[in-house]
C-alpha positions as CSV (number, residue, x, y, z in Angstrom):
1,X,-27.2,-16.6,21.1
2,X,-28.9,-19.3,19.1
3,X,-26.6,-22.4,18.8
4,X,-26.7,-25.4,16.4
5,X,-26.6,-23.5,13.3
6,X,-23.4,-23.0,11.2
7,X,-21.3,-20.2,11.7
8,X,-17.4,-19.1,10.7
9,X,-14.4,-18.1,12.5
10,X,-13.2,-14.9,11.0
11,X,-9.2,-14.0,12.3
12,X,-8.0,-10.8,11.0
13,X,-4.1,-10.8,11.5
14,X,-3.0,-7.0,11.1
15,X,0.2,-5.0,11.9
16,X,-1.2,-3.8,15.2
17,X,-4.2,-6.1,16.3
18,X,-5.3,-9.1,16.1
19,X,-9.4,-9.1,15.3
20,X,-11.7,-12.7,15.8
21,X,-15.0,-12.9,14.8
22,X,-17.9,-15.4,14.9
23,X,-20.1,-14.7,11.4
24,X,-23.6,-16.1,10.3
25,X,-23.8,-16.8,6.6
26,X,-26.3,-13.7,6.4
27,X,-23.6,-11.7,8.1
28,X,-24.7,-11.8,11.4
29,X,-22.0,-11.1,13.8
30,X,-22.3,-12.7,17.0
31,X,-19.3,-12.4,18.7
32,X,-15.5,-10.7,18.1
33,X,-12.5,-9.1,19.9
34,X,-9.5,-7.4,19.4
35,X,-6.4,-7.9,20.9
36,X,-2.7,-6.2,20.5
37,X,-0.6,-8.1,18.2
38,X,2.0,-9.5,20.4
39,X,5.5,-9.7,19.2
40,X,8.7,-11.0,20.3
41,X,11.6,-8.9,21.3
42,X,12.8,-9.2,17.3
43,X,10.3,-7.5,16.5
44,X,8.2,-10.7,15.1
45,X,4.6,-11.1,15.6
46,X,4.4,-14.3,18.7
47,X,2.9,-17.0,16.7
48,X,2.5,-18.7,20.2
49,X,0.3,-15.7,21.0
50,X,-1.8,-15.9,18.1
51,X,-2.6,-19.3,18.5
52,X,-3.6,-19.0,21.9
53,X,-6.1,-16.0,21.3
54,X,-7.7,-18.2,18.3
55,X,-8.1,-21.4,20.9
56,X,-9.7,-19.0,23.8
57,X,-12.0,-17.6,21.3
58,X,-13.3,-20.6,19.8
59,X,-13.4,-22.3,23.2
60,X,-15.6,-19.4,24.6
61,X,-18.6,-20.3,21.9
62,X,-21.9,-21.9,23.4
63,X,-21.9,-25.3,23.5
64,X,-23.1,-26.6,20.1
65,X,-22.4,-23.9,17.6
66,X,-21.3,-25.4,14.6
67,X,-18.2,-24.1,12.9
68,X,-18.3,-24.6,9.3
69,X,-14.5,-23.2,9.0
70,X,-12.1,-20.9,9.9
71,X,-11.1,-18.2,7.6
72,X,-7.6,-16.2,8.3
73,X,-6.6,-13.0,6.6
74,X,-3.5,-11.9,6.5
75,X,-1.2,-9.4,5.0
76,X,2.0,-10.6,2.9
77,X,2.9,-12.5,-0.2
78,X,0.9,-15.7,0.4
79,X,0.3,-19.6,-1.0
80,X,-3.3,-19.3,-0.4
81,X,-3.8,-23.2,-1.5
82,X,-0.8,-24.3,0.7
83,X,-1.9,-22.2,3.7
84,X,1.5,-20.5,3.8
85,X,2.7,-17.0,4.7
86,X,5.7,-16.8,2.4
87,X,6.6,-13.0,3.0
88,X,4.9,-10.4,5.4
89,X,7.0,-7.2,6.1
90,X,5.0,-5.7,9.0
91,X,4.6,-9.4,10.9
92,X,8.5,-9.8,10.4
93,X,7.3,-13.5,8.8
94,X,9.1,-15.8,6.3
95,X,7.5,-18.9,5.1
96,X,5.2,-19.3,8.1
97,X,2.9,-22.3,7.9
98,X,-1.3,-21.5,9.2
99,X,-1.6,-25.0,10.4
100,X,1.7,-23.3,13.3
101,X,-0.7,-21.5,14.7
102,X,-4.4,-22.2,13.6
103,X,-4.9,-26.0,14.8
104,X,-9.0,-26.2,14.4
105,X,-11.1,-28.6,16.5
106,X,-12.3,-31.6,15.2
107,X,-10.6,-31.3,11.7
108,X,-12.7,-27.9,10.9
109,X,-11.0,-26.8,7.7
110,X,-8.9,-23.6,7.6
111,X,-8.8,-21.2,4.6
112,X,-6.0,-18.5,3.9
113,X,-7.1,-15.0,2.4
114,X,-4.8,-11.7,1.6
115,X,-6.1,-9.0,3.9
116,X,-7.2,-6.3,1.2
117,X,-8.9,-9.4,-0.8
118,X,-10.6,-10.4,2.7
119,X,-11.5,-6.9,3.0
120,X,-13.4,-6.4,0.0
121,X,-15.3,-10.1,0.3
122,X,-16.3,-8.3,3.6
123,X,-17.6,-5.2,1.9
124,X,-19.0,-7.1,-1.0
125,X,-20.8,-9.5,0.8
126,X,-22.1,-7.4,3.5
127,X,-21.5,-4.0,3.2
128,X,-20.7,-1.0,1.0
129,X,-19.9,-2.9,-1.9
130,X,-23.2,-5.3,-2.0
131,X,-24.5,-5.5,-5.7
132,X,-21.2,-3.9,-7.3
133,X,-19.6,-5.7,-10.0
134,X,-16.7,-3.4,-10.5
135,X,-14.8,-1.7,-7.5
136,X,-11.6,-0.8,-5.4
137,X,-11.4,-1.4,-2.1
138,X,-8.6,0.4,-0.2
139,X,-7.5,-0.7,3.5
140,X,-6.0,2.0,5.2
141,X,-4.4,1.4,8.8
142,X,-0.6,0.4,9.8
143,X,-0.2,-0.3,6.0
144,X,-2.5,0.3,2.9
145,X,-3.5,-2.6,0.9
146,X,-5.8,-2.7,-2.1
147,X,-8.2,-5.5,-4.0
148,X,-10.1,-4.8,-7.2
149,X,-13.2,-6.7,-8.4
150,X,-14.0,-6.9,-12.3
151,X,-17.4,-8.0,-13.3
152,X,-18.3,-9.7,-9.6
153,X,-14.7,-11.8,-9.5
154,X,-11.6,-10.7,-7.5
155,X,-8.6,-9.6,-9.8
156,X,-6.0,-12.4,-9.7
157,X,-2.4,-12.6,-11.0
158,X,-0.4,-15.9,-9.8
159,X,0.0,-15.9,-5.8
160,X,-1.2,-12.5,-5.8
161,X,-4.7,-11.5,-5.5
162,X,-4.5,-7.7,-4.1
163,X,-2.7,-4.6,-5.2
164,X,0.4,-2.9,-3.1
165,X,-1.2,0.3,-3.1
166,X,0.9,1.4,-0.2
167,X,4.2,0.9,-1.9
168,X,3.0,3.2,-5.1
169,X,5.0,5.8,-5.3
170,X,3.4,9.1,-5.5
171,X,6.6,11.3,-4.9
172,X,10.1,11.5,-6.6
173,X,12.3,11.6,-4.4
174,X,10.1,10.9,-1.9
175,X,10.4,9.5,1.8
176,X,12.5,6.8,2.2
177,X,10.7,3.4,2.7
178,X,11.9,-0.1,4.2
179,X,10.7,-1.9,1.1
180,X,13.2,0.1,-1.0
181,X,11.2,2.2,-2.9
182,X,10.8,6.3,-2.0
183,X,7.7,8.2,-1.9
184,X,5.6,5.4,-1.4
185,X,1.6,6.2,-0.1
186,X,1.8,4.5,3.1
187,X,4.5,7.1,4.3
188,X,1.8,9.4,3.9
189,X,-1.6,8.3,4.8
190,X,-1.1,5.2,6.8
191,X,-1.7,5.4,10.5
192,X,1.8,5.4,11.9
193,X,2.8,8.0,9.2
194,X,0.3,10.6,10.1
195,X,1.0,9.9,13.7
196,X,4.8,10.5,13.4
197,X,3.9,14.0,11.1
198,X,2.0,15.3,14.0
199,X,5.2,14.3,16.5
200,X,6.9,16.6,14.1
201,X,8.9,14.2,12.8
202,X,9.6,13.1,8.6
203,X,9.4,9.4,9.0
204,X,7.2,6.9,10.4
205,X,8.2,4.3,12.6
206,X,6.5,1.3,14.9
207,X,3.2,0.0,14.9
208,X,0.3,1.8,16.9
209,X,-3.5,2.2,17.2
210,X,-5.5,3.8,15.2
211,X,-7.6,5.4,18.2
212,X,-5.3,8.7,18.7
213,X,-6.2,9.6,15.0
214,X,-9.8,8.8,15.6
215,X,-10.0,11.0,18.4
216,X,-8.1,13.6,16.5
217,X,-10.5,13.5,13.7
218,X,-13.5,13.8,16.1
219,X,-11.3,17.0,17.7
220,X,-11.0,18.5,14.3
221,X,-14.6,18.2,13.5
222,X,-15.9,19.4,16.6
223,X,-13.8,22.6,17.6
224,X,-12.3,23.1,14.0
225,X,-8.4,21.8,15.0
226,X,-6.5,23.6,11.9
227,X,-3.3,21.0,12.6
228,X,-5.5,18.6,12.5
229,X,-7.8,19.2,9.2
230,X,-4.6,20.0,7.6
231,X,-3.5,16.8,8.3
232,X,-6.6,14.9,6.8
233,X,-6.7,17.5,3.9
234,X,-3.1,16.1,3.0
235,X,-3.6,12.8,4.0
236,X,-6.7,12.8,1.7
237,X,-5.1,14.8,-1.2
238,X,-2.1,12.2,-1.1
239,X,-4.8,9.1,-1.4
240,X,-6.2,10.4,-4.3
241,X,-3.1,10.6,-6.3
242,X,-2.6,6.8,-5.4
243,X,-6.2,6.1,-6.8
244,X,-6.2,7.6,-9.8
245,X,-2.9,6.0,-10.3
246,X,-5.2,2.7,-10.0
247,X,-7.8,4.2,-11.5
248,X,-6.0,5.1,-14.9
249,X,-4.7,1.2,-15.1
250,X,-7.9,-0.7,-14.0
251,X,-10.9,1.7,-14.5
252,X,-13.2,1.2,-11.8
253,X,-16.7,3.3,-10.6
254,X,-16.6,2.8,-6.9
255,X,-14.3,2.6,-4.6
256,X,-14.6,1.8,-1.1
257,X,-12.4,2.9,1.6
258,X,-12.0,1.0,4.7
259,X,-9.3,0.1,7.7
260,X,-9.0,2.4,11.0
261,X,-7.9,5.4,9.3
262,X,-11.0,5.4,7.4
263,X,-13.1,6.2,10.6
264,X,-12.2,9.8,10.2
265,X,-14.5,10.1,7.3
266,X,-15.6,13.2,5.1
267,X,-12.6,15.1,7.1
268,X,-10.3,12.4,5.1
269,X,-12.7,11.5,2.3
270,X,-14.0,15.4,1.0
271,X,-10.3,16.3,0.5
272,X,-9.9,13.1,-1.4
273,X,-12.7,13.4,-4.0
274,X,-11.9,16.8,-4.8
275,X,-8.5,15.7,-5.3
276,X,-9.7,12.7,-7.2
277,X,-12.2,15.0,-9.5
278,X,-9.5,17.6,-10.6
279,X,-7.4,14.7,-11.6
280,X,-9.3,12.4,-12.8
281,X,-11.5,14.5,-15.1
282,X,-12.1,12.3,-18.5
283,X,-13.8,8.9,-16.8
284,X,-16.5,7.4,-18.8
285,X,-19.0,8.0,-15.5
286,X,-18.1,9.9,-12.4
287,X,-16.3,7.4,-9.8
288,X,-18.1,7.0,-5.9
289,X,-15.7,7.5,-3.1
290,X,-17.7,5.7,-0.2
291,X,-16.8,4.7,3.7
292,X,-16.8,1.0,4.3
293,X,-19.4,-0.1,6.4
294,X,-16.9,-2.2,8.5
295,X,-14.0,0.1,8.9
296,X,-12.2,-1.9,11.3
297,X,-13.9,-5.4,10.7
298,X,-14.2,-6.1,6.9
299,X,-11.1,-8.4,7.5
300,X,-13.0,-10.6,9.6
301,X,-16.5,-10.5,8.0
302,X,-14.5,-11.1,4.6
303,X,-12.4,-14.1,6.4
304,X,-15.6,-15.8,7.3
305,X,-17.0,-15.7,3.9
306,X,-14.3,-17.1,2.4
307,X,-15.2,-19.9,4.6
308,X,-18.9,-19.7,3.6
309,X,-17.9,-19.0,-0.4
310,X,-15.7,-22.8,0.0
311,X,-18.1,-24.3,1.9
312,X,-21.1,-23.5,-0.4
313,X,-23.0,-21.9,2.4
314,X,-23.6,-18.6,0.8
């Protein structure tokens, strides 16, 4: 590693894993790691464990690295200006200050951003959305988040700068969701929901790695597993319904699909493309549905990009 040059630490807090990375302004990923998100007996994400992992990651960087800042990507309702997580369902957090677990060395600045917007920023600066002024980014993992870029800028409305696509209802009187709604998209397309369907249950519960789904996707592609193929076909079709609802409201020429589930690739995306074409036929121009360059690391890359943008390094 070439030390003595600016880098940013990207921290991505997911519903299942904590991901960290050291990134250069040009998008070079120098180091990264992913560790399971530790939770307390009451189900809340363990703030102390998060703090330990962040500190250890920084301490392992070679001496002489100049840290421009730390960017943190987090789900939920955020007050990014005051660096506070107001409400995060999957983490079971209420009014958690970022300073309680990110304590940078030497007065290094810290920035907080919505997970879906951080993912979109990662793809915009370094990935599949480079050069695109208008696009919709969708991240499918433990939940489903989305962010919209219009004329090169992220859509923002007050404190909110992401679209709660996961809790858009796609089925009247569908599966009940913890949010109080029924038929939420992430009850059918998220990693926990798809895993529970494989287990023969009609509701998803709990968190877990996406690796089992990815292994299933590989098996389906290689051996023609009909159950696996049907699972992803159904998920792709339901994903398309959610996308059509967004596109009817906002319009976009490109949709970038990221998150762990997106690693299923065309097994998921081809059915989504077909359904999208059938249901959204009168767009001014065809909508491109593409896989993210960073399926699982866009949040890390975008959290780092947030630092570079704030510090005028990109």
